[in-house]
MIPA-532230 format. One record per residue (C-alpha): residue in one letter; x, y, z. Coordinates in steps of 0.5 Angstrom, whole numbers, padded with zeros to 4 digits, always signed. Example, Ala and Ser with C-alpha at 12.3 -4.5 7.8 and 13.67 -1.06 7.14 Angstrom:
a+0025-0009+0016;s+0027-0002+0014;
***
This chain:
m+0395+0215-0283;l+0391+0212-0277;n+0391+0205-0279;h+0398+0206-0281;r+0400+0208-0274;a+0396+0203-0272;t+0400+0198-0274;l+0407+0201-0274;a+0404+0201-0265;r+0403+0194-0266;l+0408+0192-0270;g+0413+0195-0264;f+0409+0191-0259;i+0411+0186-0262;l+0417+0187-0263;a+0418+0189-0256;l+0415+0183-0253;a+0420+0179-0257;a+0426+0183-0255;a+0424+0182-0248;a+0422+0173-0249;i+0430+0173-0251;p+0432+0174-0244;a+0427+0171-0240;r+0427+0164-0244;l+0435+0163-0245;p+0436+0161-0237;d+0430+0156-0237;q+0431+0153-0244;y+0439+0152-0243;t+0440+0151-0235;k+0442+0144-0237;a+0448+0147-0241;a+0452+0152-0238;a+0456+0153-0244;a+0451+0152-0250;a+0447+0158-0246;e+0453+0162-0245;g+0454+0161-0253;k+0447+0162-0256;a+0446+0167-0250;a+0451+0171-0256;l+0449+0169-0261;f+0441+0172-0260;a+0445+0178-0257;p+0446+0181-0264;a+0439+0180-0265;m+0437+0183-0259;v+0440+0190-0261;a+0437+0190-0268;l+0430+0189-0265;s+0432+0195-0259;m+0433+0199-0266;v+0428+0197-0271;l+0423+0198-0265;v+0426+0205-0263;f+0425+0208-0271;l+0418+0206-0270;l+0417+0209-0264;v+0420+0215-0267;l+0417+0214-0273;s+0409+0213-0270;r+0410+0220-0266;s+0413+0224-0272;e+0407+0221-0276;s+0403+0224-0269;e+0405+0231-0270;l+0403+0230-0277;d+0396+0228-0277;a+0396+0234-0271;k+0400+0240-0276;i+0395+0237-0281;s+0387+0237-0277;s+0382+0241-0280;p+0382+0248-0278;g+0375+0247-0276;e+0375+0242-0271;a+0374+0246-0263;t+0379+0246-0260;e+0379+0240-0253;w+0381+0242-0247;g+0384+0235-0242;d+0384+0240-0236;p+0378+0243-0235;d+0380+0247-0229;l+0387+0250-0233;s+0387+0258-0234;l+0386+0260-0240;l+0386+0267-0241;g+0389+0272-0245;s+0389+0267-0250;c+0385+0267-0255;k+0388+0267-0262;p+0384+0270-0269;a+0380+0265-0272;p+0376+0266-0280;s+0369+0265-0278;c+0365+0267-0272;k+0363+0259-0270;k+0370+0258-0270;c+0373+0263-0266;i+0368+0262-0261;l+0369+0255-0260;s+0377+0257-0260;h+0378+0259-0252;p+0372+0262-0247;s+0375+0269-0248;c+0374+0270-0255;a+0369+0275-0257;w+0367+0277-0265;c+0365+0283-0267;k+0360+0283-0273;q+0361+0291-0275;l+0360+0291-0283;n+0367+0293-0285;f+0371+0293-0278;t+0377+0290-0281;a+0380+0296-0284;s+0384+0295-0291;g+0389+0289-0292;e+0387+0286-0285;a+0385+0280-0284;e+0377+0277-0283;e+0381+0273-0277;r+0383+0280-0273;r+0374+0280-0271;c+0376+0275-0266;a+0379+0277-0260;s+0378+0278-0253;r+0372+0283-0251;e+0376+0288-0248;e+0379+0289-0255;l+0376+0289-0260;l+0372+0295-0255;a+0378+0298-0256;r+0379+0298-0262;g+0372+0301-0264;c+0367+0295-0264;p+0360+0298-0262;p+0358+0293-0257;g+0352+0292-0259;e+0356+0288-0265;l+0360+0283-0260;e+0357+0276-0262;e+0359+0273-0255;p+0356+0267-0253;q+0355+0265-0245;g+0352+0260-0242;q+0346+0259-0238;q+0342+0255-0233;e+0334+0255-0233;v+0330+0252-0228;l+0325+0249-0230;q+0322+0245-0223;d+0324+0248-0216;q+0319+0245-0211;p+0321+0248-0204;l+0325+0244-0199;s+0319+0240-0195;q+0318+0236-0188;g+0311+0232-0192;s+0307+0229-0188;r+0307+0226-0182;g+0312+0219-0183;g+0316+0222-0188;e+0310+0221-0194;g+0311+0226-0200;a+0316+0230-0197;t+0322+0234-0202;q+0329+0233-0200;l+0332+0235-0205;a+0332+0241-0210;p+0331+0243-0216;q+0328+0238-0219;r+0328+0240-0226;v+0334+0244-0229;r+0337+0245-0237;v+0344+0247-0236;t+0347+0250-0243;l+0354+0250-0243;r+0359+0254-0249;p+0366+0249-0248;g+0372+0252-0244;e+0367+0256-0239;p+0365+0253-0233;q+0356+0253-0231;q+0356+0253-0222;l+0349+0249-0220;q+0347+0249-0213;v+0344+0244-0210;r+0340+0244-0204;f+0338+0238-0199;l+0334+0238-0194;r+0333+0232-0188;a+0327+0230-0187;e+0324+0227-0181;g+0321+0220-0181;y+0323+0218-0189;p+0319+0211-0190;v+0324+0205-0189;d+0324+0198-0193;l+0330+0193-0189;y+0331+0186-0192;y+0334+0181-0187;l+0339+0177-0191;m+0342+0171-0188;d+0347+0166-0187;l+0344+0159-0185;s+0350+0154-0187;y+0351+0151-0181;s+0355+0155-0177;m+0349+0160-0175;k+0345+0155-0172;d+0345+0159-0165;d+0344+0166-0170;l+0337+0163-0173;e+0334+0162-0166;f+0336+0168-0164;v+0333+0171-0171;r+0327+0167-0170;q+0324+0173-0165;l+0327+0179-0168;g+0321+0181-0172;h+0317+0184-0167;a+0324+0188-0163;l+0326+0190-0170;l+0320+0194-0171;v+0319+0197-0165;r+0326+0201-0166;l+0326+0202-0173;q+0318+0206-0172;e+0322+0210-0166;v+0325+0213-0172;t+0319+0213-0178;k+0312+0211-0177;s+0313+0207-0184;v+0317+0202-0184;r+0317+0194-0187;i+0322+0188-0187;g+0322+0182-0191;f+0327+0176-0190;g+0331+0172-0195;s+0337+0167-0193;f+0343+0163-0197;v+0348+0157-0197;d+0353+0156-0203;k+0352+0154-0210;t+0350+0147-0209;v+0355+0143-0214;l+0363+0140-0212;p+0367+0142-0209;f+0362+0148-0205;v+0357+0142-0202;s+0357+0135-0201;t+0353+0132-0207;v+0352+0125-0206;p+0344+0124-0205;s+0344+0123-0197;k+0348+0130-0196;l+0344+0132-0201;r+0338+0131-0197;h+0340+0133-0190;p+0347+0136-0190;c+0347+0138-0183;p+0353+0132-0179;t+0348+0129-0175;r+0341+0125-0176;l+0338+0127-0171;e+0337+0135-0172;r+0333+0139-0176;c+0336+0141-0183;q+0334+0143-0190;p+0337+0141-0197;p+0343+0147-0199;f+0341+0152-0204;s+0345+0158-0207;f+0339+0164-0205;h+0332+0163-0202;h+0327+0169-0202;v+0323+0167-0196;l+0318+0173-0195;s+0317+0180-0198;l+0317+0186-0194;t+0311+0188-0190;g+0309+0192-0184;d+0306+0185-0181;a+0312+0183-0175;k+0308+0177-0173;a+0309+0175-0181;f+0316+0175-0180;e+0316+0172-0174;r+0313+0167-0177;e+0316+0165-0183;v+0322+0166-0180;g+0321+0161-0175;r+0320+0155-0180;q+0327+0156-0183;s+0333+0151-0180;v+0340+0151-0182;s+0343+0148-0187;g+0349+0145-0189;n+0356+0147-0194;l+0364+0145-0195;d+0368+0150-0197;s+0368+0156-0191;p+0366+0162-0196;e+0360+0163-0198;g+0355+0164-0204;g+0353+0172-0200;f+0355+0175-0207;d+0349+0171-0211;a+0343+0173-0205;i+0346+0181-0206;l+0344+0181-0213;q+0339+0177-0214;a+0336+0182-0207;a+0338+0188-0211;l+0335+0185-0218;c+0329+0182-0217;q+0325+0188-0213;e+0318+0186-0215;q+0318+0179-0212;i+0322+0182-0206;g+0317+0188-0206;w+0322+0194-0206;r+0318+0201-0204;n+0321+0208-0207;v+0324+0209-0200;s+0330+0209-0196;r+0333+0201-0197;l+0336+0197-0193;l+0340+0191-0193;v+0342+0188-0187;f+0347+0181-0189;t+0349+0177-0182;s+0354+0172-0185;d+0360+0169-0179;d+0365+0167-0186;t+0368+0171-0192;f+0364+0170-0199;h+0366+0166-0206;t+0367+0172-0211;a+0367+0171-0219;g+0372+0166-0222;d+0371+0161-0216;g+0365+0159-0220;k+0371+0155-0224;l+0373+0150-0218;g+0366+0148-0220;g+0366+0147-0228;i+0361+0153-0228;f+0364+0159-0234;m+0359+0163-0235;p+0359+0170-0232;s+0353+0172-0228;d+0348+0176-0233;g+0345+0181-0228;h+0339+0179-0228;c+0333+0176-0223;h+0332+0168-0224;l+0328+0167-0218;d+0323+0161-0220;s+0316+0161-0217;n+0319+0158-0210;g+0323+0164-0209;l+0329+0159-0210;y+0335+0162-0214;s+0334+0157-0220;r+0340+0158-0225;s+0345+0158-0220;p+0349+0152-0223;e+0349+0156-0228;f+0352+0163-0228;d+0359+0165-0223;y+0359+0169-0218;p+0358+0176-0219;s+0364+0180-0218;v+0365+0186-0212;g+0364+0191-0218;q+0357+0188-0220;v+0354+0187-0213;a+0357+0195-0212;q+0353+0197-0218;a+0346+0193-0217;l+0347+0196-0210;s+0349+0203-0213;a+0342+0202-0219;a+0337+0199-0215;n+0339+0205-0209;i+0339+0200-0203;q+0344+0201-0198;p+0348+0195-0195;i+0349+0193-0187;f+0355+0188-0187;a+0353+0185-0180;v+0359+0180-0179;t+0363+0176-0174;s+0370+0179-0171;a+0374+0174-0175;t+0371+0176-0182;l+0371+0184-0180;p+0376+0187-0183;v+0375+0183-0190;y+0367+0186-0190;q+0371+0193-0187;e+0375+0194-0194;l+0369+0191-0198;s+0365+0196-0195;k+0370+0201-0197;l+0369+0199-0205;i+0360+0198-0205;p+0359+0207-0203;k+0354+0209-0198;s+0355+0202-0195;a+0356+0200-0187;v+0360+0194-0183;g+0358+0193-0176;e+0361+0187-0172;l+0356+0182-0170;s+0356+0178-0163;e+0357+0170-0163;n+0349+0169-0163;s+0346+0175-0166;s+0344+0177-0160;n+0346+0185-0161;v+0343+0185-0168;v+0337+0190-0167;q+0343+0195-0164;l+0348+0194-0169;i+0342+0195-0174;m+0340+0201-0171;d+0347+0205-0171;a+0349+0203-0177;y+0342+0206-0180;n+0343+0212-0176;s+0351+0213-0180;l+0349+0212-0187;s+0342+0216-0187;s+0346+0222-0183;t+0350+0222-0188;v+0349+0226-0195;t+0352+0223-0202;l+0350+0227-0208;e+0353+0223-0215;h+0351+0223-0222;s+0350+0218-0227;p+0355+0217-0232;l+0358+0223-0236;p+0357+0224-0244;p+0365+0225-0246;g+0368+0231-0247;v+0363+0234-0240;h+0367+0235-0232;i+0363+0235-0227;s+0367+0238-0220;y+0364+0238-0213;e+0364+0243-0206;s+0360+0241-0200;q+0358+0246-0196;c+0355+0242-0190;g+0353+0248-0186;g+0358+0251-0181;h+0364+0252-0182;e+0365+0245-0186;k+0367+0245-0193;r+0369+0239-0198;a+0372+0241-0204;g+0371+0235-0209;e+0375+0232-0214;p+0373+0233-0222;g+0368+0227-0222;d+0369+0226-0215;r+0362+0225-0211;g+0358+0231-0206;q+0358+0229-0199;c+0357+0231-0192;n+0357+0227-0185;h+0353+0228-0179;v+0348+0232-0182;r+0342+0233-0177;i+0334+0232-0178;n+0331+0239-0181;q+0339+0240-0183;t+0339+0243-0190;v+0346+0243-0194;n+0349+0245-0201;f+0353+0242-0206;l+0356+0247-0212;v+0356+0243-0217;t+0361+0246-0223;f+0360+0243-0230;q+0365+0245-0235;a+0365+0242-0243;t+0371+0241-0247;r+0367+0239-0253;c+0360+0240-0257;l+0355+0234-0256;p+0351+0232-0262;e+0345+0233-0259;p+0343+0234-0251;h+0344+0229-0246;f+0340+0228-0240;l+0345+0227-0233;k+0341+0225-0227;f+0343+0226-0219;r+0342+0223-0213;a+0343+0223-0206;l+0344+0215-0205;g+0339+0212-0200;f+0334+0217-0203;s+0327+0216-0208;e+0329+0223-0211;e+0332+0225-0216;l+0335+0232-0220;t+0335+0232-0228;v+0339+0237-0232;e+0338+0237-0239;l+0345+0239-0242;h+0346+0244-0248;t+0353+0246-0252;l+0353+0253-0254;c+0357+0251-0261;d+0354+0256-0266;c+0354+0263-0267;n+0346+0268-0268;c+0348+0274-0272;h+0342+0275-0274;d+0345+0278-0280;t+0344+0274-0285;q+0342+0275-0292;l+0342+0271-0298;p+0344+0275-0303;a+0347+0280-0300;p+0348+0288-0303;h+0353+0289-0298;c+0357+0283-0302;s+0356+0286-0308;d+0349+0281-0309;h+0355+0275-0310;g+0355+0273-0304;h+0351+0272-0297;l+0354+0276-0291;q+0354+0272-0285;c+0356+0275-0278;g+0359+0282-0282;v+0363+0276-0287;c+0361+0275-0294;s+0361+0268-0297;c+0362+0269-0304;d+0359+0265-0309;p+0362+0260-0314;g+0367+0264-0318;r+0368+0270-0314;l+0373+0272-0310;g+0375+0279-0305;r+0373+0280-0299;l+0366+0284-0302;c+0365+0279-0308;e+0368+0284-0312;c+0371+0279-0317;t+0371+0274-0321;e+0377+0268-0322;s+0379+0270-0328;e+0381+0278-0324;m+0386+0274-0321;s+0392+0274-0325;s+0391+0281-0328;p+0397+0284-0327;d+0393+0291-0327;l+0392+0288-0321;e+0397+0285-0318;s+0400+0292-0318;g+0396+0295-0313;c+0399+0289-0308;r+0406+0291-0309;g+0411+0297-0307;p+0411+0303-0310;n+0417+0301-0315;g+0412+0295-0317;t+0418+0290-0314;g+0418+0285-0309;p+0413+0280-0306;l+0407+0281-0306;c+0403+0283-0300;s+0410+0284-0297;g+0410+0275-0297;k+0405+0276-0291;g+0398+0275-0295;r+0394+0274-0302;c+0394+0278-0307;q+0385+0279-0308;c+0382+0283-0314;g+0388+0288-0314;r+0387+0288-0305;c+0392+0284-0300;s+0388+0280-0295;c+0394+0280-0290;s+0394+0273-0286;g+0395+0272-0278;q+0397+0279-0275;s+0399+0283-0280;s+0396+0288-0283;g+0397+0295-0288;r+0395+0296-0294;l+0401+0292-0296;c+0401+0288-0289;e+0407+0291-0288;c+0404+0292-0281;d+0406+0285-0276;d+0401+0287-0271;a+0405+0280-0266;s+0412+0283-0267;c+0411+0288-0261;e+0415+0288-0254;r+0414+0283-0249;h+0415+0284-0242;e+0414+0277-0237;g+0411+0275-0244;i+0405+0278-0245;l+0405+0281-0252;c+0405+0289-0249;g+0406+0287-0241;g+0397+0286-0242;f+0398+0294-0242;g+0397+0296-0249;l+0394+0295-0256;c+0400+0292-0261;q+0400+0297-0268;c+0404+0295-0273;g+0410+0293-0268;v+0409+0298-0264;c+0406+0298-0257;h+0400+0303-0256;c+0400+0304-0248;h+0393+0305-0243;t+0392+0311-0239;n+0398+0311-0234;r+0402+0306-0237;t+0409+0307-0242;g+0415+0303-0244;r+0416+0300-0251;a+0413+0294-0249;c+0409+0298-0243;e+0412+0295-0238;c+0412+0302-0234;s+0406+0304-0229;g+0405+0312-0228;d+0403+0310-0220;v+0409+0314-0215;d+0406+0310-0209;g+0411+0304-0209;c+0417+0310-0208;v+0414+0314-0203;g+0417+0313-0195;p+0413+0313-0189;e+0416+0321-0189;g+0412+0323-0196;r+0418+0324-0199;l+0420+0321-0206;c+0426+0315-0205;s+0428+0319-0199;g+0431+0325-0204;h+0437+0321-0205;g+0433+0318-0212;h+0428+0319-0216;c+0422+0314-0219;k+0421+0311-0225;c+0416+0304-0226;n+0414+0306-0219;r+0421+0304-0217;c+0426+0307-0214;q+0432+0309-0218;c+0438+0312-0214;l+0443+0317-0213;d+0450+0314-0213;g+0452+0312-0205;y+0445+0310-0204;y+0441+0303-0204;g+0435+0300-0202;a+0428+0300-0204;l+0427+0307-0202;c+0434+0309-0203;d+0435+0310-0195;q+0440+0306-0194;c+0448+0308-0195;p+0455+0304-0194;g+0457+0309-0187;c+0449+0311-0186;k+0446+0309-0179;t+0441+0303-0179;p+0434+0305-0177;c+0436+0300-0170;e+0443+0305-0169;r+0438+0312-0169;h+0433+0311-0165;r+0437+0307-0161;d+0439+0312-0154;c+0431+0313-0156;a+0428+0307-0154;e+0433+0306-0147;c+0431+0313-0145;g+0424+0313-0146;a+0424+0306-0143;f+0429+0305-0139;g+0430+0313-0136;t+0437+0311-0138;g+0443+0313-0144;v+0446+0318-0146;l+0439+0321-0148;a+0437+0321-0140;t+0437+0328-0139;n+0434+0331-0145;c+0430+0325-0147;s+0423+0329-0149;m+0426+0334-0152;a+0431+0330-0157;c+0426+0324-0158;a+0420+0329-0159;h+0418+0325-0165;t+0419+0319-0163;n+0413+0315-0159;v+0416+0310-0154;t+0411+0304-0152;v+0413+0299-0147;a+0411+0292-0150;l+0410+0286-0145;a+0413+0280-0147;p+0412+0281-0154;m+0413+0274-0160;l+0421+0277-0163;d+0422+0276-0169;d+0428+0279-0175;g+0424+0286-0175;w+0426+0287-0168;c+0432+0291-0166;k+0437+0288-0161;e+0442+0294-0158;r+0445+0295-0151;t+0445+0300-0147;l+0451+0304-0143;d+0451+0298-0138;n+0451+0292-0143;q+0445+0290-0141;l+0441+0288-0147;f+0434+0290-0150;f+0430+0289-0156;f+0425+0294-0159;l+0421+0295-0166;v+0421+0301-0170;e+0415+0303-0173;e+0415+0309-0178;e+0409+0312-0179;a+0406+0318-0183;g+0409+0326-0182;g+0415+0323-0179;r+0413+0320-0173;v+0416+0314-0171;t+0414+0308-0165;l+0418+0305-0161;r+0415+0298-0158;v+0420+0296-0152;r+0421+0289-0150;p+0422+0291-0142;q+0428+0289-0139;e+0429+0282-0135;k+0431+0284-0128;g+0434+0277-0125;a+0439+0275-0120;d+0447+0274-0122;h+0448+0267-0122;t+0455+0266-0123;q+0457+0264-0117;a+0453+0258-0116;i+0453+0257-0123;v+0461+0255-0122;l+0460+0252-0116;g+0455+0248-0119;c+0459+0245-0124;v+0466+0244-0120;g+0461+0241-0115;g+0458+0236-0121;i+0464+0234-0123;v+0467+0233-0117;a+0461+0228-0116;v+0462+0224-0122;g+0470+0223-0120;l+0467+0220-0114;g+0461+0216-0117;l+0466+0212-0122;v+0472+0212-0117;l+0467+0208-0112;a+0463+0205-0118;y+0470+0201-0120;r+0473+0199-0113;l+0465+0196-0112;s+0466+0192-0119;v+0474+0190-0116;e+0470+0188-0110;i+0465+0184-0112;y+0469+0180-0118;d+0474+0179-0112;r+0469+0176-0108;r+0467+0171-0113;e+0473+0168-0114;y+0475+0167-0107;k+0468+0164-0106;r+0469+0160-0112;f+0477+0158-0110;e+0474+0156-0102;k+0468+0151-0106;e+0475+0148-0110;r+0479+0147-0105;q+0473+0143-0099;q+0472+0138-0104;p+0475+0131-0103;n+0482+0129-0106;w+0482+0123-0111;k+0482+0117-0109;q+0488+0112-0112;d+0483+0107-0116;r+0480+0113-0119;n+0486+0116-0121;p+0487+0114-0129;l+0495+0116-0127;y+0496+0112-0121;k+0501+0106-0122;s+0502+0101-0116;a+0509+0099-0113;v+0508+0092-0113;t+0509+0087-0119;t+0506+0080-0118;v+0508+0075-0123;i+0506+0068-0123;n+0509+0062-0126;p+0504+0059-0131;r+0508+0051-0129;f+0507+0052-0122;q+0502+0047-0120;a+0500+0048-0112;p+0501+0042-0108;e+0494+0038-0106;s+0492+0038-0100;p+0492+0031-0096;l+0484+0032-0094;
***
């Protein structure tokens, strides 16, 4: 069935791709002939419709088979809840055995008392909630209700350790065994103490491309200053050094032999051949050795801007023996002025093999197999750093700072700082990042087995609490030295584990671990197993109060054989008095002349259904009674067909102590008012005064000495206590009334026991009459606005007129047209020349 459904799903997926590809290809294939395209699209339309119908049919068929599989799945499989936070209280259902009962729901219990179920009642009825089984008469000692538990195996007290942080115990407990019942949460408290002077290993990883030339000059004198600053916070500190450039293949570096020997721009400056990663100095406490080895380094060069920093980080995390990492706080300082290559970039140089996640340093400390493996991905780098418990500090220039800030979000317990152009601020940057990382406590766990969920609640001291999501990590920020923080870790299993699972917890950046040994509780331990058992007619074994009969034996007590099953005499005991009707009322099976009822049915002939009682708010018998043979048997002080009514009357008693204000009767702790009255306490009616109207006069005379009761206020309002509230916050509960002189005032009615009433009155605000000033101000404002508009209009007209006049004067003062320049001017004189005229020659 599963293989068939998978085949259907794959076929449906292929058809969906085909249907989606047809319209997507048509425009590209038939662009040159629009008419032909339309014709072929019309031909494809029926095929697309047919494919869509087939796809829908396959999806429906696959879903139907999924539902069928769910219905016919083995009843012995344990229930799995996808959401561990979902409340399942009150949903315990009958189950045929103790094991299946406790796996069905965490609130289920099993009664193993012999003969607990009545005649005809199914053995499944032994499975119910603890309260229901006790109410049905099961002794507490006969209840089988396994509970999850915790056992602390190792819990050394938190301590600072010796001077320098050696031997400090910062995480407790160290080893715990947790047994989980499926569906039942277990909470474990984890404590962390930040010790003073915890040892530190710092590995300085530097980009030695040509652009970092000025930075190298400063780093050469860095060792002593860095050790001095770190020794201010811890007495045990070691530093090491490594460098990187890029892969030695095109297009990352030039492969011209002369450029491989000397990649720098000028031949006169000191330069070393390019390399991927070079481990120069193992971790040491000797500052002079650091400065000496760094002093021997020189810059190199490459062609493209991104560097091979990821290769260097991965090798520094994987080659722990060569680097010399101790089991202390590990810091990796990464300095660069450019971005990084990542997985896939190696294909540009013909490198297709993914990074294998192994150490490949040769005897000279060089990453020898760099040309064979591609750059690692961000996930590989983050996983390697987390597995090695290394905290990276990215010291980069301002141009690449945003890129590394985004990268830091993907790498747990990392920090980013802005590096100056010549790395002169690197010591202060490292100290700031170290203080930030060491004051952040992040508790995380190793991978979980299937069916186990974890959530965290961080108690960071004071009022700071952080509730984590399921599967998240716990974190506290700004933790001070000698401060203890707590993490409440909640475990919940949704299925049984085949074997114990060891779960590791650790605080990122610290070496200590908590080991949790996880077990699941998936069976009962009834201690009553008998082989064979006299209770089972010596033809079966007894387990948890239920008989499991030998082959060929049947019955609740294994009292008959299979050959007796079809005996008419035995079947007559499973029918009604007249011998007609279905066996066991159609709600059970006839075994050995007795009915074995199914589900919630009971009775000699399974005539009673203990699930057919009325419900209140969707709950059988309202949750306040037991359903027996279709009738709710309510708990004390509960009445009604669904036990929906409470015998209490506190919801019907008014402030004066009367039930329903004397205008109704109390039923189900609610007032049933007489005709003409309404309200929760039947204290309102259409012709009745509201509480505000009833107490207005007393509030006025008591607070201001005015009103109709001013002369006899003390006598008429003896039942009230009037107080003046200074500047109260008004809401909808305050009464708004007017005095006799039409002044508005506010008061609040607070009824007390014994019929007394407290009136809180807001003092009136006395002030002068500003009506005349308001009217005059409005009139004056209107006049002023009108005058302003008139003046603005006249001013704009004046400005326009002056501008036009100036333009006119300018044009008038310009010189007149000259005749020889006027294209319209024609002279009145016409000169005609005779072409044959010859002037006489001069005698001279």
